[in-house]
N, C-alpha and C positions, 0 to 999 in steps of 0.2 A: 350480289354481295350478301353474305350472311353476317348478321350481328345479333348475338344473343348472349346474355349474361353480363358480366362486368363491363362497363363502358364509362365514358366521360362526356359530360355535357358542358359546353361553353355557352354562356349567355353574355351577350354584348348589349349594353344600354347606350344608345346614342340619340341624337336629335334628328328629326326628319330632314332638316336643312343642312346637315353635315355633308360635306362634299369631299371627293377625291378626284383630282384632275377634271373638275367641272361636271362630274356625274355623281349621283347619289352614293354616299359611302356604303349604305346598306346593300346596294346592288353590286358594288365592287367586292364586298366581303362574300356575298352569296355566290357570285361568279367564280371567285378564287376557290371557294370550298368545292364547287362543282368541278373545276379544272383539276383539283388535287385528288378527286375521286372520293371525297368524304361521303359518309352514309347519307347525310341529309342536312338541310338548313332551311329554316323558316323565319320569316319576318312578321312580327306582330306590332300593330300600331296602337299606342295607348291613347286613352281619352283625356288623361290628365296626369301630370307628374312634375317632379322637380328633381334636380341633381345637385352637384357640388356648388353651382352658382346660386342656389336657393331661389331661383326665378321659377314661378309656376307657369307651366305650359298647359294650355287647356283648349279643348274644342268648343267650349261654351262662349268664349269671347272671340269675336271675329278677328280682332287685331293680333291675337296671340296664336291663332290656329295654324300658322305656317310652319311651326317648329314643334310638332307633337313628338312625344317620346316614342322611341322604337326599341323593341327587344328582338335581337337576332339569336336564335337558338340553333346550335349545331351539336349533333351527337355522333360519336364514333368511338373506336377503341381508344384507350388511354394513350397509346403511343402515337397514333395518328392525330389525335386532338392536341397533344402537347407540341408536336412538330408544327401544327398550324398556328398555335398561339403566338409563336415568335413572329410569324409573318403578319398577323393581324394587329399585334401590339404596336407595330410601326405605323399602321393606318389610323388607329384610334387615338387622336390627339386630344380629344375631350370626350369623356364618357366613363363607363365602368365596364370592366370585364371580370366575370366571376366564373369559377370552374367548380363543378360538382362531380363526385363519383356517383354513378347511377347504375341500375340494373335494367337491362333491356329484356323485357318479357317476350315481345312480339315485334318483329320487323319484317313486313311483307310488302312487296311492291304491288301497285294496282295493275290492272290489265291495261295493256297498250291498246290505244284506239286504232 
């Protein structure tokens, strides 16, 4: 797949403990993005954060470390990203989804092993 120039970035903020059908929600979102043939998706684990509940989630306190913040970032063309938004909006029952217009400078796959 070639992706260069104008594109759209979807960033989804959820908690590590969020689930969909008993499996991690972040895994479900990444697998669906892969199945739909989107250009890429990555999950980043935060060290500390809070959201709409105003409850701080941190890796510094053992009792709160089970629900660290996660950010899932997906980049593809505007059309493909928008089509995927409707699907993931149904999955994210708590969290935040933001969308940015971005410019892709370089998108190159690594060598297959």
